[in-house]
C-alpha positions as CSV (number, residue, x, y, z in Angstrom):
1,M,0.2,0.2,0.0
2,S,1.7,3.3,-1.0
3,I,0.9,5.9,1.3
4,S,2.2,9.8,0.3
5,S,3.7,11.9,2.9
6,R,0.7,14.0,3.5
7,L,-1.2,11.2,4.3
8,R,0.9,9.8,6.7
9,A,1.3,13.5,8.3
10,L,-2.5,13.5,8.7
11,V,-2.8,10.2,10.3
12,R,-0.2,11.6,12.9
13,L,-2.4,14.9,13.0
14,N,-5.6,12.8,13.6
15,A,-4.1,10.6,16.3
16,V,-4.6,12.9,19.0
17,P,-8.1,11.6,20.7
18,L,-11.2,13.8,20.7
19,F,-9.0,16.7,19.3
20,S,-11.2,18.6,17.2
21,P,-10.8,18.0,13.4
22,D,-11.8,21.6,12.7
23,A,-8.8,22.7,14.8
24,V,-6.6,20.5,12.6
25,R,-8.2,22.1,9.2
26,R,-7.1,25.5,11.0
27,L,-3.7,24.5,11.3
28,L,-3.7,23.2,7.9
29,V,-4.8,26.4,6.4
30,A,-1.4,27.9,7.7
31,L,0.9,25.2,7.1
32,P,1.2,21.9,4.6
33,A,0.5,18.6,6.8
34,E,4.1,17.5,6.4
35,R,5.0,21.0,8.3
36,A,2.7,21.1,10.6
37,L,4.0,20.2,13.8
38,E,7.7,22.1,13.3
39,P,6.4,25.2,15.1
40,S,6.8,25.5,18.8
41,A,3.7,24.9,21.0
42,E,3.2,28.7,21.5
43,E,3.3,29.1,18.0
44,L,0.7,26.6,17.3
45,A,-2.0,27.4,19.9
46,P,-3.1,30.8,17.9
47,L,-3.0,28.5,14.7
48,L,-5.2,25.8,16.3
49,G,-7.2,28.5,18.1
50,V,-6.5,26.7,21.4
51,R,-5.1,27.4,24.9
52,L,-1.1,26.9,25.0
53,D,-1.6,23.9,27.4
54,A,-3.7,22.1,25.0
55,A,-1.4,23.1,21.6
56,R,1.5,21.5,23.9
57,R,-0.5,18.1,24.8
58,F,-1.6,18.1,20.9
59,R,2.1,18.4,19.6
60,E,3.9,16.0,22.1
61,A,0.9,13.1,21.3
62,A,1.1,13.7,18.0
63,L,4.9,13.9,17.4
64,G,4.6,10.7,19.7
65,F,2.4,8.5,17.5
66,D,4.1,5.8,15.9
67,V,2.7,6.1,12.2
68,D,4.8,3.5,10.7
69,A,2.8,0.9,13.0
70,E,-0.5,2.2,12.4
71,L,0.0,2.3,8.5
72,E,1.5,-1.4,9.0
73,Q,-2.0,-2.6,11.0
74,V,-3.9,-0.8,8.5
75,A,-2.3,-3.1,5.8
76,R,-2.4,-6.2,7.9
77,L,-6.3,-5.5,8.5
78,G,-7.2,-5.0,4.9
79,A,-8.1,-1.6,5.9
80,R,-7.9,1.9,4.2
81,V,-7.3,5.1,5.2
82,L,-8.9,8.0,3.5
83,S,-8.4,11.9,4.2
84,W,-11.3,14.0,4.1
85,D,-10.2,15.5,0.9
86,D,-9.9,12.4,-1.0
87,P,-12.4,11.7,-3.9
88,E,-13.5,8.7,-2.2
89,F,-14.3,10.4,0.9
90,P,-18.4,10.7,1.2
91,D,-19.2,13.8,-0.2
92,S,-22.3,13.7,2.7
93,L,-20.1,13.6,5.5
94,R,-17.8,16.4,4.4
95,L,-21.0,18.9,5.4
96,V,-21.3,17.9,9.0
97,A,-20.1,20.1,11.7
98,D,-16.5,19.2,12.7
99,S,-16.2,16.4,9.9
100,P,-13.6,14.2,10.5
101,V,-10.0,14.5,8.8
102,L,-9.3,10.9,8.3
103,L,-11.9,7.9,7.9
104,Y,-10.5,4.3,8.8
105,V,-12.4,2.1,6.1
106,L,-12.5,-1.6,6.4
107,G,-14.9,-3.3,3.7
108,K,-16.3,-2.1,0.8
109,P,-17.7,1.8,0.9
110,M,-19.6,1.9,-2.2
111,L,-20.9,5.5,-1.6
112,S,-23.4,5.7,-4.5
113,G,-26.7,5.5,-3.7
114,P,-29.3,6.4,-0.5
115,A,-28.5,5.3,3.1
116,V,-30.7,5.6,6.0
117,A,-29.5,5.6,9.8
118,I,-31.3,3.6,12.3
119,V,-30.4,4.0,15.8
120,G,-31.7,3.6,19.2
121,A,-31.7,2.4,22.8
122,R,-29.2,-0.2,24.0
123,A,-31.7,-1.9,26.2
124,P,-35.0,-1.3,23.8
125,T,-38.6,-3.1,24.5
126,V,-39.8,-5.8,22.4
127,Y,-41.8,-3.7,20.5
128,G,-38.6,-1.4,19.7
129,R,-36.5,-4.3,18.6
130,R,-39.2,-5.6,16.6
131,M,-39.8,-2.2,14.9
132,A,-36.1,-2.0,14.0
133,R,-36.1,-5.0,12.1
134,R,-39.3,-4.6,10.5
135,L,-38.1,-0.8,9.3
136,A,-34.2,-2.0,8.7
137,G,-35.6,-5.0,6.7
138,D,-37.9,-3.4,4.4
139,L,-35.6,-0.4,4.0
140,A,-32.8,-2.9,2.9
141,A,-35.1,-4.8,0.8
142,A,-35.7,-1.8,-1.4
143,G,-32.1,-0.9,-1.9
144,L,-30.9,1.7,0.8
145,T,-28.0,1.0,2.9
146,I,-28.6,0.9,6.6
147,V,-26.3,2.6,9.0
148,S,-25.9,2.2,12.3
149,G,-23.4,1.9,15.3
150,L,-22.7,-1.8,15.8
151,A,-24.0,-1.0,19.4
152,R,-26.0,-3.2,21.4
153,G,-29.8,-3.4,21.5
154,I,-31.5,-1.3,18.1
155,D,-28.0,-1.1,16.3
156,G,-27.6,-4.9,16.4
157,E,-31.2,-5.4,15.5
158,A,-30.9,-2.9,12.3
159,H,-27.9,-4.7,10.9
160,E,-29.1,-8.0,11.6
161,A,-32.1,-7.2,9.8
162,A,-30.5,-5.8,6.6
163,L,-28.4,-8.7,6.7
164,E,-31.2,-11.1,6.6
165,R,-33.2,-9.3,3.9
166,R,-29.8,-9.4,2.1
167,G,-29.3,-6.0,2.0
168,R,-25.9,-3.8,2.9
169,T,-25.3,-2.1,6.1
170,W,-22.5,0.2,7.4
171,A,-21.3,0.2,10.9
172,V,-19.5,3.5,12.7
173,L,-17.8,2.5,15.5
174,G,-16.9,4.6,18.6
175,S,-13.7,2.6,18.9
176,G,-10.6,1.6,16.7
177,L,-11.2,-1.0,14.0
178,A,-8.7,-3.0,15.9
179,C,-11.0,-3.1,18.8
180,L,-14.5,-3.8,17.6
181,Y,-17.2,-3.1,20.5
182,P,-19.2,-4.7,21.9
183,P,-16.9,-7.8,21.4
184,E,-20.1,-9.9,20.8
185,H,-20.8,-8.0,17.5
186,Q,-17.6,-9.3,16.4
187,P,-19.0,-12.3,14.5
188,L,-22.2,-9.5,13.0
189,A,-19.0,-7.3,12.0
190,R,-17.6,-10.0,9.8
191,R,-20.9,-11.0,8.5
192,L,-21.3,-7.3,7.5
193,I,-18.2,-6.9,5.6
194,E,-18.7,-10.1,3.8
195,A,-22.0,-9.1,2.8
196,G,-20.7,-5.9,0.9
197,G,-20.7,-3.5,3.9
198,C,-18.2,-1.8,5.9
199,L,-16.9,-0.5,9.2
200,F,-16.1,3.4,9.6
201,S,-14.0,4.7,12.5
202,E,-12.2,8.4,12.9
203,L,-10.1,6.7,15.4
204,P,-7.0,4.9,15.3
205,L,-6.8,1.5,14.8
206,N,-6.3,0.4,18.6
207,S,-8.4,3.0,20.3
208,R,-10.4,1.6,23.1
209,P,-14.3,2.3,23.5
210,Q,-14.5,5.4,25.8
211,A,-17.8,7.0,26.6
212,L,-17.0,10.2,24.7
213,N,-16.5,8.6,21.5
214,F,-19.7,7.4,20.9
215,P,-21.8,10.9,20.9
216,R,-18.9,12.0,18.5
217,R,-19.3,9.2,16.3
218,N,-23.2,9.8,16.1
219,R,-22.4,12.9,13.6
220,I,-20.8,10.5,11.3
221,V,-23.6,8.3,11.4
222,A,-25.8,11.1,10.2
223,G,-23.4,12.5,7.9
224,L,-23.3,9.1,6.0
225,S,-27.1,9.4,5.5
226,W,-29.8,10.7,3.9
227,A,-32.3,10.4,6.8
228,T,-32.3,8.9,10.5
229,V,-34.7,7.0,12.4
230,V,-34.8,6.9,15.8
231,V,-36.6,4.2,17.0
232,E,-36.5,4.2,20.9
233,G,-34.0,6.4,23.3
234,R,-34.2,8.3,26.5
235,E,-34.5,12.0,26.5
236,R,-31.2,12.9,26.6
237,S,-29.6,9.8,25.0
238,G,-27.0,9.9,22.1
239,S,-29.6,9.0,19.4
């Protein structure tokens, strides 16, 4: 897999957990990606639009990230890395607030055609499970791609129903591609890919699932989709 020096630099800049992609893009307006970490933290802070301590943490973490090991693991997994200005990066995702700088992709994106997100509670009612399966199955059978988050509950039901109807489904993770969560959905993820779907994550491959990752990944779920259906959810849920 041939990786340009620019993409290698973007992988490094993207490696700092939960650092705003918009801040990274502000930096890239001033400097090419390959030179983005040359300035001191004091010089980086105004370019990033953050406080000095945040700029210092960002610079140290990015410089300390092992890009070679990351890209070797990407190749072993059979995954790809798409930058936000890559022609294959989903057009609709460029329009969301704080759009990802990078997407790690495992499987076949095939980004043409309509997609619908079906999301909801991790502990749904029996009625919620039944409706998620009915909606996802009927939409998948009609040719729409079903997008969800591979989580327990409604997400899993939506992916399963799409596969049962021989449809295509995508999962957006709140962890890295090498740390699939929840672990009991690893077989589901494999079947999803085998059926022509794919997994997406903006996080480095070995990123563990953390609570803050899941609300953030929801903007990617929505950005990949023409519409979002919330089957069930608490009043203050991520859905």
